[in-house]
C-alpha positions in Angstrom: -20.6 23.7 -46.6 -20.1 26.8 -44.4 -19.8 25.8 -40.5 -22.6 26.6 -38.4 -21.6 29.1 -36.0 -22.5 28.9 -32.1 -23.9 31.8 -30.4 -23.0 32.9 -27.2 -26.3 31.8 -25.5 -25.7 28.3 -27.1 -22.5 28.1 -25.6 -23.3 29.4 -22.1 -26.5 26.7 -22.5 -24.1 24.1 -23.3 -21.6 25.3 -20.6 -24.1 24.9 -17.7 -25.5 21.5 -19.0 -22.0 20.0 -19.4 -21.4 20.9 -15.6 -24.2 19.8 -14.4 -23.4 16.4 -15.9 -20.2 16.3 -14.3 -21.6 17.0 -11.3 -24.2 14.2 -11.4 -21.0 11.8 -11.7 -19.6 13.0 -8.4 -21.7 10.7 -6.0 -20.7 8.0 -8.5 -16.9 8.9 -8.1 -17.1 9.3 -4.5 -18.8 5.9 -4.4 -15.8 4.2 -6.3 -13.3 6.0 -4.4 -14.7 5.5 -1.2 -14.5 1.4 -1.7 -11.0 2.0 -2.1 -10.0 4.2 0.8 -9.1 2.8 4.0 -11.2 2.8 7.1 -9.4 5.2 9.4 -9.6 8.0 6.5 -13.4 7.5 6.0 -13.8 8.1 9.8 -11.1 10.7 10.5 -11.8 12.7 6.9 -15.0 11.4 5.7 -15.8 10.5 2.0 -13.7 12.5 -0.2 -12.8 12.0 -4.4 -9.3 12.0 -3.5 -8.3 9.5 -0.7 -5.1 10.1 0.9 -4.4 6.0 1.1 -5.6 3.4 -1.1 -6.3 0.1 -0.4 -8.4 -3.1 -2.2 -9.2 -4.7 1.4 -13.0 -4.1 1.0 -12.8 -6.3 -2.7 -10.7 -8.9 -1.0 -13.1 -9.5 1.6 -15.7 -9.7 -1.3 -13.4 -12.4 -3.0 -13.4 -14.6 -0.1 -16.8 -15.4 -0.8 -16.6 -15.2 -4.6 -18.2 -18.6 -5.4 -21.4 -17.8 -3.4 -21.5 -14.1 -4.6 -21.1 -15.4 -8.3 -24.2 -17.8 -7.6 -26.1 -15.1 -6.3 -25.4 -12.5 -9.2 -27.0 -15.6 -11.4 -29.8 -15.8 -9.3 -30.2 -12.0 -9.4 -29.9 -12.0 -13.1 -32.2 -14.7 -13.7 -35.1 -13.3 -11.4 -34.5 -9.6 -12.8 -34.5 -10.9 -16.7 -37.4 -13.3 -16.1 -39.4 -10.9 -13.9 -39.1 -8.1 -16.1 -40.3 -9.9 -19.1 -43.3 -11.5 -17.6 -44.2 -8.5 -15.5 -44.0 -6.1 -18.7 -46.2 -8.9 -20.4 -48.6 -9.0 -17.8 -48.8 -5.0 -17.3 -49.1 -4.3 -21.2 -52.2 -7.1 -21.5 -53.8 -5.1 -18.4 -53.1 -1.7 -19.4 -54.2 -2.6 -23.0 -57.4 -3.9 -22.0 -58.3 -0.6 -19.7 -57.3 1.5 -23.1 -59.6 -0.3 -25.1 -62.8 1.8 -25.2 -64.8 -0.9 -26.9 -64.3 -2.9 -23.8 -67.6 -2.2 -21.4 -65.8 -3.4 -18.2 -62.6 -1.2 -18.3 -63.9 1.2 -15.8 -64.2 -1.6 -13.1 -61.1 -3.3 -13.8 -59.4 0.6 -13.6 -61.0 1.2 -10.2 -60.4 -2.4 -9.0 -56.4 -1.4 -10.0 -56.4 1.5 -7.9 -57.8 -0.1 -4.9 -54.9 -2.3 -4.7 -52.9 0.8 -5.0 -54.4 2.2 -1.9 -55.4 -0.7 0.3 -53.5 -4.0 0.9 -54.3 -7.1 3.2 -51.4 -6.7 5.4 -48.2 -8.4 5.6 -49.3 -11.5 7.7 -52.0 -12.3 5.2 -50.0 -11.9 2.2 -47.3 -14.3 3.8 -49.7 -16.9 4.4 -51.4 -16.6 0.8 -47.8 -17.1 -0.5 -46.5 -19.9 1.5 -49.6 -21.8 2.5 -51.8 -21.4 -0.8 -49.2 -20.6 -3.1 -46.6 -22.9 -2.1 -43.7 -20.5 -3.0 -41.5 -21.0 -0.2 -38.0 -21.4 -1.4 -38.4 -21.5 -4.7 -37.4 -18.8 -7.7 -41.0 -18.2 -8.2 -41.3 -16.5 -4.8 -39.0 -13.9 -6.2 -40.8 -13.4 -9.1 -44.3 -13.6 -8.9 -45.4 -11.1 -6.0 -44.4 -8.0 -7.5 -45.5 -9.6 -11.1 -48.7 -6.9 -11.8 -47.9 -3.4 -10.4 -50.9 -1.1 -11.2 -48.9 1.9 -11.7 -47.3 0.4 -14.4 -50.6 -0.8 -15.8 -52.0 3.0 -15.8 -48.5 4.0 -17.3 -49.4 2.1 -20.1 -53.1 2.7 -20.0 -52.4 6.1 -20.6 -49.9 5.9 -23.3 -52.1 3.6 -25.3 -55.1 5.9 -24.9 -52.6 8.7 -27.3 -53.0 5.9 -30.0 -55.8 6.9 -32.3 -59.2 4.4 -32.2 -59.2 4.2 -35.7 -56.2 1.8 -35.8 -57.9 -0.3 -33.9 -61.0 -0.3 -36.0 -59.1 -0.7 -39.4 -57.4 -3.8 -38.0 -60.7 -5.3 -37.0 -62.1 -4.7 -40.6 -59.3 -6.6 -42.0 -60.1 -9.5 -39.6 -57.2 -9.4 -36.8 -58.2 -10.6 -33.7 -57.5 -8.6 -30.5 -54.2 -10.9 -29.6 -53.0 -9.9 -33.0 -53.8 -6.6 -32.7 -52.1 -6.5 -29.0 -48.9 -8.1 -30.3 -48.5 -7.1 -33.9 -49.9 -3.7 -34.0 -49.8 -1.8 -30.3 -47.1 -3.5 -29.2 -44.7 -2.0 -31.7 -46.3 1.5 -31.2 -45.7 0.9 -27.5 -41.7 0.5 -27.3 -41.0 3.9 -25.2 -43.5 3.1 -22.4 -42.8 -0.5 -22.4 -38.9 0.4 -22.7 -39.9 3.0 -19.6 -41.8 0.2 -17.4 -39.5 -2.2 -18.3 -36.7 0.1 -16.3 -38.9 0.5 -13.8 -39.4 -3.6 -13.1 -36.0 -4.2 -13.9 -34.4 -2.0 -10.9 -37.0 -3.2 -8.5 -36.3 -6.9 -9.0 -32.6 -5.9 -9.0 -32.6 -4.1 -5.6 -35.2 -6.5 -4.3 -33.6 -8.3 -0.7 -37.1 -8.4 1.2 -38.6 -11.2 -1.2 -35.7 -13.3 -0.7 -35.6 -12.7 2.8 -39.2 -13.4 3.6 -39.1 -16.9 1.6 -36.2 -18.3 0.9 -34.0 -20.3 3.4 -31.7 -22.0 1.0 -28.2 -20.6 0.4 -28.0 -21.5 -3.2 -31.3 -19.6 -4.1 -30.5 -16.2 -2.2 -30.2 -13.0 -4.5 -27.4 -11.0 -4.5 -28.7 -8.0 -2.7 -29.5 -10.5 0.5 -26.4 -11.9 0.2 -24.6 -8.7 0.5 -27.0 -7.1 2.9 -26.0 -10.4 5.1 -22.3 -9.6 4.7 -22.6 -6.1 5.9 -24.8 -7.0 8.8 -21.8 -9.5 9.9 -19.3 -6.9 9.9 -21.3 -4.4 11.9 -21.8 -7.5 14.1 -18.3 -7.9 14.6 -17.5 -4.3 14.8 -19.9 -3.8 17.5 -19.6 -6.7 19.7 -18.0 -6.6 22.9 -17.6 -10.0 24.3 -14.4 -10.8 23.2 -11.1 -8.9 23.0 -10.1 -11.5 20.1 -13.4 -10.5 18.4 -12.9 -6.9 18.9 -9.2 -7.3 17.3 -10.7 -8.9 14.3 -13.7 -6.2 14.1 -11.1 -2.9 14.4 -9.6 -4.3 10.9 -12.6 -4.6 8.8 -13.4 -2.1 6.7 -17.2 -1.5 7.3 -17.8 1.4 5.7 -15.5 1.0 2.5 -17.3 -2.2 2.2 -20.4 -0.7 1.7 -19.3 1.2 -1.0 -17.8 -1.7 -2.6 -20.9 -3.7 -2.5 -22.7 -0.5 -4.1 -20.0 -1.0 -7.2 -20.5 -4.5 -7.6 -24.2 -4.2 -7.6 -24.4 -1.3 -9.6 -22.9 -2.6 -12.9 -25.6 -4.2 -14.7 -28.1 -1.2 -13.8 -25.4 1.3 -15.3 -25.1 -0.3 -18.7 -28.5 -1.4 -18.9 -30.0 2.5 -18.7 -28.2 3.6 -21.8 -30.0 1.3 -23.9 -33.2 2.5 -22.8 -32.9 6.3 -21.9 -33.9 7.5 -25.4 -37.3 5.7 -24.7 -37.5 6.1 -20.8 -37.8 9.9 -21.5 -40.3 9.6 -24.2 -42.6 6.9 -22.7 -42.4 8.6 -18.9 -43.5 12.0 -20.5 -46.4 10.6 -22.9 -47.8 8.3 -20.4 -47.7 10.7 -17.6 -49.9 13.7 -19.3 -52.4 11.6 -21.8 -55.4 10.0 -20.6 
């Protein structure tokens, strides 16, 4: 079988895309090398792909609290997995209802969802409702329930479902299928691209969130990873900026405040880096179709 020859224009396009792909890796590589650079090199020379000196001091400082970091990792993983599954379920149900033309209140529901995107009750009423009425203080649900239903994700799913022919719903109804069966066994398998897209958005939001933990969690054993690492960075910055005692200044001068930020980024980015390749083929398709239909 003859080998298909690549034209000059195709070669140029492949070369440009390859160079662009390599350029996208540069910030990630600079984060890794920055976490291995000494504090003096970063201060004097800035971040570089090739640091003059290599040290693991930042990772050693993180290992001093390895038990708490591992516990916080477990909390963040639990919150991310549970929150993502529940959020995709809730938003897909909302999007499914708004996409059904036979549901006469779907426009009212859509307007209500839009209002929640434009207006909010404010931080204080929201906190009072979550703590005094929902009793979410110092619970894992405090980091799962507040962002559970997202109107933007509902509209993304709704727009995707509008691209599915109405005849599919009608034929399923004629076969005696209920709405729940149509949703679970017919529509959801067809919606894998948009569900993967929404799932990635939601998982990123849950994984990177520290604000909910700061607002509702006082127990150290329930602190998520992002909140713990934020506290660690704040403590390092406090030591470096303190001028109350000479001993504190001597200790703070040895702390790699800049490189430890890069090390924290490397520690926290791992799960998302491994998750994205599995969802990438669904991500582009679901985002494009969900954005242009409707």
